[in-house]
C-alpha positions in Angstrom: 1.1 -164.9 -1.5 0.0 -162.4 -4.2 -3.4 -162.8 -5.8 -4.6 -162.3 -9.3 -7.3 -159.8 -8.3 -6.5 -157.6 -11.3 -8.3 -159.2 -14.3 -5.2 -158.5 -16.4 -2.8 -160.5 -14.2 -2.9 -164.2 -13.6 -0.9 -165.9 -10.8 -0.3 -169.6 -11.5 2.2 -172.4 -11.7 4.0 -172.6 -15.0 5.9 -175.7 -16.2 9.5 -175.4 -17.4 9.7 -175.4 -21.2 12.6 -176.6 -23.4 14.0 -173.9 -25.7 16.6 -173.4 -28.4 18.3 -170.0 -28.0 21.2 -167.7 -28.6 22.4 -166.2 -25.4 23.9 -162.8 -24.9 24.8 -160.3 -22.2 23.8 -156.7 -23.1 22.2 -153.5 -22.0 18.6 -152.5 -22.4 19.6 -149.7 -24.8 21.6 -152.2 -27.0 19.0 -154.9 -26.9 16.6 -153.6 -29.6 19.4 -153.8 -32.2 20.7 -157.2 -30.9 17.6 -159.4 -30.7 16.8 -159.6 -34.5 20.1 -161.2 -35.3 19.9 -163.6 -32.4 16.5 -164.7 -33.5 17.6 -165.0 -37.1 20.5 -167.3 -36.0 18.1 -169.6 -34.2 15.7 -169.8 -37.1 18.6 -170.4 -39.6 19.6 -173.4 -37.3 16.1 -174.7 -37.1 15.5 -174.5 -40.9 18.8 -176.3 -41.5 17.4 -179.1 -39.2 14.1 -179.2 -41.1 12.0 -177.2 -38.7 10.1 -174.3 -40.4 7.2 -173.6 -38.0 5.4 -174.7 -34.8 8.0 -173.3 -32.4 6.8 -170.1 -30.7 9.4 -167.3 -30.4 10.6 -166.6 -26.8 12.7 -163.9 -25.1 14.0 -164.6 -21.6 15.5 -161.8 -19.6 17.6 -162.0 -16.4 18.1 -158.5 -15.1 21.6 -157.9 -13.6 22.4 -155.7 -10.5 24.6 -153.5 -12.7 21.6 -152.6 -14.9 22.5 -154.9 -17.7 20.5 -157.9 -18.8 21.4 -161.5 -19.8 19.1 -162.6 -22.6 18.1 -165.8 -24.3 16.4 -165.3 -27.6 14.9 -168.1 -29.6 12.0 -170.5 -29.6 10.1 -173.0 -27.5 11.5 -176.2 -29.0 8.5 -178.5 -29.5 10.1 -180.9 -32.0 13.6 -182.5 -32.0 16.2 -180.6 -33.9 20.0 -180.8 -33.9 21.3 -177.4 -32.6 24.5 -176.1 -34.2 26.8 -173.1 -33.9 25.9 -170.7 -31.1 22.4 -172.0 -30.8 22.0 -174.0 -27.6 19.3 -175.8 -25.6 18.0 -174.1 -22.6 14.8 -173.9 -20.5 12.2 -171.3 -19.6 11.9 -171.6 -15.9 9.1 -173.4 -14.2 7.4 -172.2 -10.9 5.0 -169.7 -9.7 4.5 -166.8 -12.1 2.4 -163.8 -12.7 1.4 -163.5 -16.4 -0.2 -160.9 -18.6 -1.5 -161.5 -22.1 -1.0 -158.8 -24.7 -3.2 -158.8 -27.9 -2.7 -156.2 -30.6 0.1 -154.2 -32.2 3.5 -154.5 -30.6 3.5 -150.7 -30.3 1.1 -151.2 -27.4 2.8 -154.0 -25.6 4.0 -151.6 -22.9 0.4 -151.6 -21.6 0.9 -155.2 -20.5 4.0 -154.3 -18.6 2.2 -151.3 -17.0 -0.7 -153.7 -16.0 1.9 -155.9 -14.2 3.6 -153.0 -12.5 0.3 -151.7 -11.1 -0.6 -155.2 -9.9 2.9 -155.7 -8.4 2.8 -152.4 -6.4 -0.8 -153.1 -5.2 0.3 -156.6 -4.0 3.7 -155.5 -2.6 5.5 -157.9 -4.8 9.2 -157.1 -5.4 10.2 -156.6 -9.0 11.2 -160.0 -10.4 14.6 -160.2 -12.0 13.6 -163.1 -14.3 10.9 -162.6 -16.9 10.1 -163.8 -20.4 7.8 -163.4 -23.3 6.2 -166.1 -25.4 4.8 -165.0 -28.8 1.6 -166.4 -30.3 1.2 -167.5 -33.8 2.4 -165.0 -36.3 -0.2 -162.8 -38.0 0.2 -160.1 -40.7 -2.8 -158.4 -39.0 -1.4 -156.3 -36.1 -4.8 -156.6 -34.3 -4.3 -160.4 -34.2 -0.8 -160.5 -32.6 -0.5 -162.1 -29.2 2.2 -162.4 -26.6 2.2 -163.6 -23.0 4.6 -162.0 -20.5 5.7 -164.1 -17.5 7.4 -162.9 -14.3 8.9 -165.5 -12.0 7.7 -164.9 -8.5 9.7 -165.7 -5.3 
């Protein structure tokens, strides 16, 4: 079993979490232009249902063998809301995960991914194909932005 000897990586059990998402199959090169619309669709649905905050943004990725990725972009659904259109209920997986927290500007979030890669190689952990990001409360101050990245182990 891998350990969390690197202070930037935590190995723990994570509960499954209910989400409201838009699903899509895409490529990593197309993803940056796709996710904003998927997220906007989810928030439009939530606002129509009376939900305006309190649901952290999430992005779930399932890497495919062909190099593509199946994504679920949306929110952790913490309050009941009728989902309409292409917005559907889903779940962030539960189980043993490795996680890294990122604090600061999004332009530096690749450092969290690099921390995980170094830890993974040091612990001989195969690259997980299921991973997700949960975003902290919004802040207009880039130094106060937070996100936790999870990789499903095993």
